[in-house]
C-alpha positions as CSV (number, residue, x, y, z in Angstrom):
1,M,-90.6,89.2,185.1
2,T,-88.9,87.9,181.9
3,A,-90.9,85.4,179.8
4,Y,-89.6,82.5,177.7
5,S,-91.3,79.6,176.0
6,M,-88.7,77.1,177.1
7,V,-85.8,77.2,179.6
8,V,-83.1,74.6,180.1
9,L,-80.6,74.3,183.0
10,G,-77.7,72.0,183.0
11,D,-74.3,70.9,181.8
12,S,-72.7,70.1,178.4
13,F,-75.5,67.7,177.5
14,A,-77.8,70.7,177.5
15,E,-75.2,72.9,176.0
16,G,-74.9,70.7,172.9
17,R,-71.4,69.3,173.0
18,G,-70.7,66.8,170.3
19,D,-72.9,68.7,167.8
20,P,-70.8,71.6,166.4
21,G,-72.5,74.3,164.4
22,P,-71.0,76.0,161.3
23,D,-69.9,79.0,163.4
24,G,-68.0,76.9,166.0
25,T,-70.7,77.0,168.6
26,H,-72.7,74.0,169.8
27,V,-76.2,73.2,168.6
28,G,-77.5,70.2,170.4
29,W,-81.0,68.9,171.2
30,V,-82.4,72.0,172.9
31,P,-83.0,74.3,169.9
32,R,-84.2,71.2,167.9
33,V,-86.8,70.4,170.5
34,A,-87.9,74.0,170.5
35,R,-88.2,73.9,166.7
36,L,-90.3,70.7,166.8
37,L,-92.6,72.3,169.3
38,G,-93.0,75.4,167.2
39,I,-91.0,77.6,169.7
40,A,-89.0,80.5,168.2
41,E,-85.3,80.5,168.9
42,S,-85.6,83.9,170.6
43,A,-88.0,82.4,173.1
44,V,-85.5,79.8,174.4
45,L,-83.1,80.3,177.2
46,N,-80.4,77.6,177.5
47,L,-78.1,77.9,180.4
48,G,-76.3,74.6,179.8
49,A,-72.6,75.0,180.6
50,Y,-69.6,72.7,180.0
51,G,-68.5,70.9,183.2
52,A,-71.4,72.1,185.3
53,L,-72.2,70.1,188.4
54,T,-75.5,69.9,190.2
55,Q,-73.9,72.3,192.7
56,D,-73.3,74.9,189.9
57,V,-77.0,74.7,189.0
58,V,-78.0,75.3,192.6
59,D,-75.4,78.1,193.1
60,T,-75.7,80.0,189.9
61,Q,-78.3,78.8,187.4
62,L,-81.3,78.7,189.7
63,A,-80.8,82.4,190.5
64,Q,-80.9,83.2,186.8
65,V,-84.3,81.7,186.4
66,A,-85.9,82.6,189.7
67,D,-88.1,85.2,188.2
68,V,-88.4,83.8,184.7
69,E,-91.8,82.8,183.5
70,T,-91.9,79.8,181.2
71,P,-94.3,76.9,180.7
72,L,-91.6,74.4,179.8
73,L,-88.4,73.9,181.8
74,G,-85.8,71.3,181.3
75,V,-83.0,70.1,183.7
76,A,-80.1,68.1,182.2
77,V,-77.4,67.8,184.8
78,G,-75.7,65.2,187.1
79,G,-73.3,63.3,184.8
80,N,-70.3,65.3,185.9
81,D,-71.1,64.6,189.6
82,L,-71.2,60.9,188.9
83,V,-67.9,60.7,187.1
84,R,-65.7,63.3,188.9
85,A,-67.3,64.8,192.1
86,Y,-69.5,62.2,193.6
87,D,-71.0,62.7,197.0
88,P,-74.3,60.7,197.0
89,D,-75.9,62.8,199.7
90,R,-75.0,66.1,198.1
91,F,-76.0,64.8,194.7
92,R,-79.5,63.7,195.8
93,A,-80.0,66.9,197.9
94,N,-79.0,69.1,194.9
95,L,-81.4,67.3,192.5
96,R,-84.2,67.7,194.9
97,T,-83.4,71.4,195.5
98,I,-83.3,72.0,191.7
99,F,-86.6,70.3,190.9
100,E,-88.4,71.8,193.8
101,A,-87.1,75.3,193.0
102,V,-88.2,75.2,189.4
103,L,-91.6,73.8,190.2
104,N,-92.2,76.4,192.9
105,N,-90.4,79.6,191.8
106,P,-92.4,82.8,191.0
107,G,-92.4,82.0,187.3
108,A,-93.8,78.5,187.8
109,A,-97.4,79.2,186.8
110,P,-99.9,76.4,187.1
111,G,-99.3,73.9,184.3
112,R,-95.6,74.3,184.0
113,T,-94.0,71.2,182.6
114,V,-90.6,70.3,184.1
115,F,-88.7,67.6,182.3
116,T,-85.3,65.8,182.6
117,H,-83.5,62.7,181.4
118,D,-81.9,59.8,183.2
119,Y,-78.2,58.8,182.9
120,P,-77.1,56.5,180.1
121,D,-74.2,54.0,180.3
122,I,-71.4,56.6,179.9
123,P,-69.0,54.5,181.8
124,G,-69.4,51.7,179.2
125,R,-68.3,54.0,176.4
126,I,-65.5,56.1,177.9
127,P,-62.3,54.8,176.2
128,G,-59.4,53.5,178.3
129,L,-61.2,53.1,181.6
130,P,-59.8,50.4,183.9
131,D,-62.4,47.6,184.5
132,E,-62.5,48.4,188.2
133,T,-63.3,52.1,187.6
134,R,-65.9,51.2,184.9
135,T,-67.7,48.9,187.4
136,L,-67.5,51.6,190.1
137,L,-69.0,54.3,187.9
138,R,-71.7,52.0,186.6
139,G,-72.8,51.4,190.1
140,R,-73.1,55.1,190.7
141,F,-75.1,55.6,187.5
142,D,-77.5,52.8,188.5
143,E,-78.0,54.3,192.0
144,A,-78.5,57.8,190.4
145,N,-81.1,56.5,188.0
146,A,-83.1,54.7,190.8
147,F,-83.1,57.9,192.9
148,L,-84.1,60.1,189.9
149,A,-86.9,57.8,189.0
150,D,-88.4,58.0,192.5
151,L,-87.9,61.8,192.6
152,C,-89.6,62.3,189.3
153,T,-92.6,60.2,190.3
154,E,-92.8,62.1,193.6
155,L,-92.6,65.6,192.0
156,D,-94.4,64.8,188.7
157,V,-91.4,65.6,186.5
158,R,-91.4,64.0,183.1
159,C,-88.3,61.9,182.6
160,Y,-86.9,60.9,179.2
161,A,-85.5,57.4,179.6
162,L,-82.2,57.9,177.9
163,A,-80.6,55.0,179.8
164,T,-82.8,52.5,178.0
165,A,-83.3,54.3,174.7
166,D,-82.4,52.4,171.5
167,L,-80.0,55.1,170.5
168,T,-77.7,54.4,173.4
169,R,-76.6,51.1,171.8
170,D,-75.7,52.7,168.4
171,P,-72.1,54.0,168.3
172,A,-73.1,56.4,165.5
173,M,-75.2,58.3,168.1
174,W,-72.1,59.2,170.2
175,Y,-69.2,61.5,169.9
176,P,-65.8,59.9,169.9
177,D,-65.2,60.9,173.6
178,G,-68.0,58.4,174.6
179,I,-69.6,61.1,176.8
180,H,-71.6,63.4,174.5
181,P,-74.1,62.5,171.8
182,S,-73.0,63.0,168.2
183,S,-74.9,65.4,165.9
184,L,-77.1,62.4,164.9
185,G,-77.5,61.6,168.6
186,H,-78.6,65.1,169.5
187,R,-81.1,65.1,166.5
188,T,-82.5,61.8,167.6
189,I,-82.8,62.8,171.3
190,A,-84.5,66.0,170.2
191,V,-87.2,64.1,168.4
192,E,-87.7,61.7,171.3
193,I,-87.9,64.5,173.9
194,A,-90.3,66.5,171.8
195,T,-92.4,63.5,171.3
196,M,-92.5,62.9,175.1
197,L,-93.5,66.5,175.7
198,S,-96.1,66.7,173.0
199,A,-97.6,64.7,170.1
200,V,-94.9,65.8,167.7
201,A,-94.2,63.7,164.6
202,P,-90.5,63.3,163.7
203,A,-89.5,66.1,161.4
204,E,-86.6,67.4,159.3
205,L,-84.2,68.9,161.9
C-alpha cells in the first residue's frame, strides 16, 4: 500500500490552471496547502486533470487511489459537469460514489479527513455568455451547491465555502477566462483551505 500525506482528486481547479509556474507547469493551491500544513512536496499526490468530469474521477482517478493510504484527501471536481455535460442524476450519483469511495477505501484509516469546495459563480464571470445561458448555468450551480452541502453534512466531509468567499467578488483573484483562479486567487484559496483544515496562520506562499 502506497502512503502519502495528502491526495487530491479532480479537475483543472485541483491541477492549478490559472497559476503558471516558471517551468510552464501549473502550481495552484494544492502544493501551497501542503506547504502551509508542513507536508513535503514528495508526500503529495495531485491527480487534478484539465477537463475532468465527475465521471472521469469515478472511472479512472478512484482506481488510482483505491489502495493509497493518506490521512488527508481532497476532491475538487464538478464544474465541468455543470457547464458542459450536465445530467443532474448522474452528477449527484457520481459525487456520492466519489465521497463514499474515498471515505471507505482500504487506505481510509480512522481519522481520515476528506475535504472539498462548493461551486462559485463561474457563470457570472465567463465573458460573452448570453443572458439566457448565464441564468440557466447559475440555476445549475445553485442546485449543485444545495446538494453538495447536504451530502457533506451527511458524510462528514469538510467543505470550503468558495461560493461565498470574499475572494469571489475580487476580479484580481480570477484568471481572464473567468473560470480559473489567478495566481493570487490560488494563493488565497490555499490559505483559506489550510486554515479550514488546521489552525494554520497565513504565511508567505
